[in-house]
N, C-alpha and C positions, 0 to 999 in steps of 0.2 A: 342575596344568595349569589355565590360565585359560580359562574358558568365554566364547566370543565373545558369547553372549547377555547375560552379565553386563556385558561392556564396553558393550554397547548400552544396558543399563539405567543404568549409570553415566553415560554420555554424556548421556542424557536428564535425569537428576537434576542433573548439573553445569550443564547449559544452563538448566534451568527453576528451579534452586535450590529444588526442592520434591519430596518423595517422592510426595505426593498428585497433583500435576500430572503427574509422570512416569508414574505408574500409569495415569492417564486417557489420556495420549498413547499409551502402549504397549498399553493394553488388558489390563492384568493387575491382580490385587489389590495393594493397598498393601503387604501383608505379603510378597508375592513380591518386590517391589522391595527391601524391606529385607533379605530373605535374599540377594538377588543382590549387593547392596553388601557385605554381611557376607562372602560367599564370596570376593569379589574382594579385600577387605582381608586376609582370611586367606591367600589365595594369594600376595599381594604382601608380606605381613608388615609392613604399614604402615597407618596410619589415613588415609583419603581424604577423609572429610567430618566436620564437626562439626555435630551436629544439636541444635537447641534447640526450644523450644515455638513460636518465632516464625519461624525461618528455618533454612536449610541453608547452611553455609559450607564452602568447600573448604580443605583443609589445603595446605601447600606441595607435598606429594606429589600431592594431588588436582589442583592446578593444573597440575603437570607432566604428569600422566596425561591430563588433558583436552586439552591441546595435542597430545599424541602420538596420543591415541585418535581424535580427529576425523579426522586424516589417514589413519589406518589403516582406519577404518570407511568413509570416503569412497572410498578405493582399492578396498576389497572390494566395495562397492555398485556402483562403476563397472565392475569386472571382471565381476560377476554380470550386470549390465545389458547389457554388450557381448556377453558370451557368449550370454546368453539371446536377444538380438536376432538372432543368427544363425539361430535357429529360427523363431519366430513373431512377431517384431517387438519393439518396446521393452517393457521390463518393469521392475518395481521401484518404489520410492517416489520421486516427483518433489516436491521441497520448493520451494514458491513463496511469496514474500512480496509483499504489495501494500498500498496504502492501503486504509482501511476502505471509503470511498465507492466506489472503483473495484471493489473486491471485491464489494460488495453489488449494485451497479447494472450492472456489466459482466461480471465474471468469472462471476457466478452464472448468466448466460445462456450464456457461452461454454464453460465447463468440461463440462457434460453431453455435448455432441456430441464433445468431445475424448476423454473417457474411454470413450465408446461406440465410438469409432474405434480406441482402443488399450485393449483389455480387460485387459491384463496390467499396466497402469500404475496405481499408486495415488498419489493427490495429497494432500500435507500442505500446506494453505494457511494461512499466518499473516497476518492482517490487523492492521495497526498503523499509528499515526501517525508512529512514529519511523523513522529511516533505519537499517535493519538492516545489520549487518556480515555480509556473506554468508559470508566465509571463517570468521570466528570462531564463527558460529552454525550452520554446516553447511547453509546454504541453497544450492540449485542455481541459482535464478534469481529475479530481482526485477523487478517492474514499477514503474518510476519515472516520476514526473510532474514536469516542470520541467527546468532545465539540468543537464547531466552534468558533475560536477566531479572525479570520482575517476578518475585516470589508470590505476589498477590494475584497472579494470573494462573489459570489452568490452560495447558496447551496440549494439542493433539498433533503429533508429527505426521506430515503428509508425504514427504519425500525430500529430495535434494535437487539443487540447481547446479549443473556443471557450468564452469566459467572458462572462457577462452581468450587468449591474447590475439587481438585483431588490428588490422590496418586496412585502409582502402587502397586500391590500385593507384589512385591519384597520388596519395601520399608516398607510396613506395617508389613510384616513378620519379618523384621529386627528390626524395631523400635517400633512396636505396633501402634494401632490406637489411635489418640489423644482423650482424655476423654471429650473434649469440646473445644470451640473456644479459651478460655484462655490458654488451654494446648498447643496451637501452639507454645508458647514461648519455649517449651522443644524440639521442632522439627526443622529439617532442612527445611527452607523455600526458595523457588525460586521465586523471585519477579521481577516485571517489572520496569525498570528504566524510570523515567519521563524525560521530556525535560530539566529539571533543573539538571539532573544527580543524582537525589535522588530516592530511591525506592518509589513506590506508595503504600499508605496504603490500607489495605483490610477493607472494611466497610460492616459489616453484619447487616441485619435488619430482624426482625420478628414481624408481627403484634401483638400489645399489649405488646411488650417488648422493653426495651431500646436498642438503636443501640450500637453495639460493634465495635470499631475500633482497628485493629491489626497493630501496627507499630514496630514490633520486628526487630532485626538486621537479615537480610537475610543471608543464607549460600552462595547463589549465586544470583547476581543481573544481569539481562540481558536486553538489549534494543530491543529484538526481540521476539515476542510471539511464533513464530514457534520453536525457540531454547528452550524456556521455556517448550513447549509441549514435545519436544523430551527428555529433561532432566527429566521431571516428568515420562514419559513412561519408561525411562531407570533406574528409581529408585533412582534419586539423591535427591529427597525430595518432599515436598508438594507444589503445585502451584495452582493459580487461572487461569483457562483456558476458552477461548471462546467456546461456544457450537459447532460451526462448526469445531473446531479442535478436541474436545475431545469426542463428541457423539459416533462416531464409536468405539472408544477404550472402552468407558463405556459399550456399547452394547456387545462387545466381551470380556469383563472382563479383558482387558489389563490395565484398569484404574478403580479405585473405587471412586465414588463420596462421599464426606464427607459433613456432616452438611446439609442434604437435607431439613431440616425444616427452614433453614435460607436462605435469599436471598442476593445476591450481586447486587449493582446498575447495570442495563444494560447499554450498550454502544450504542450510536446513530451511524447509518451508513448513510452517506450523499454523494451525488454527488456534486462536487465543481468545479466551473469554474470562470475565471476572469470576474469581472463586467465591465471592460473596453472593452471587446471583444464581438463583435456580434457573436451569436451562429451560427455556420455553420450547414447546413442540416444534416451532419453526426453526429455532437454532439447532435442536437435535436433528431435525430433518436435513438441514444443510450440512451438519457435521457428518452424518451418515452418507450423504450423497458425495461429499468431497473425498471421504475415505474410500468409497467404492470406486470412484473414477480414478483416483490415484493408484489404486491397487492394480488396475489394468494398464497403467501407463499414461502419462500426461505429456504435454508439449515441452514442459521444462525438463523432462527426463530423456528427451530425444538424444540419440547418439549421432553426432555429426562427424565422426571420424572419417567417414567415407568421402566427405566433401572438403576435408582439410587440405591445406597447402603447406607441407612441412618446410620449415627453415631450420637447418641444423648448423652446428658449429662444433669443431673438435675440442675447443678449449672449454666448453661448458658441459 
């Protein structure tokens, strides 16, 4: 007979490709993880993983079981969650994925009241710069920033993130303030890499004037906005930063906002979940909570105009 707990252990090892990481995630000794996999392989009379000193690889049987195992465990979790909710509210593990910066600067403030309100819900939060496949990796919900391109996902719009062009006083003392947007070509720019591996252009707009697109060669290109923020604060160059990252630094004069009379397109913030999966009570509770707090204003919607430092130029 197969032990359901061993299936959970296997699912964690298969997803993380590591016995040690799975042990940390589950909260059990690494030796117990190894014994759980061994019991499962014995019960199924087949090898599920190939373990070397460097990595864990799934066999053909392991890959097949991972696909089936995920749907089985998800169905069980949903059933337990729904039945439990009939008593005293949502319960079980809520698996959320988000960008690193949003997790550090926004979710770290929002999650404590949520778990206090729902004491039987446990949150597994994965912060990453990559676009997580919710179905393949067993995630319940994602917080995505930017346009929604996946038609297989259902999304709920929460709000928008304003973005600002910033530089540190250290950088501006060394290189001088740019005389206008077109003068950015003479400066060190730190830009965000898109999913295609190319830097994303900066698009500036001002009512009554033509849009200006900046596609200069960046000095540094990075795929993580938190790293861009730290590079700009440390004086590496000029960057476009989300308001929830840069507003405290602008207020404290650790960063200077440039071109305050120009606007950059805001980014949408959405909750995303698989369309093929019935929403569990814990997911519905989180969606309801996030919509409620976004309706009264969140840190990503803060207006930092009052602490901006305008840099203007007549030619732009």
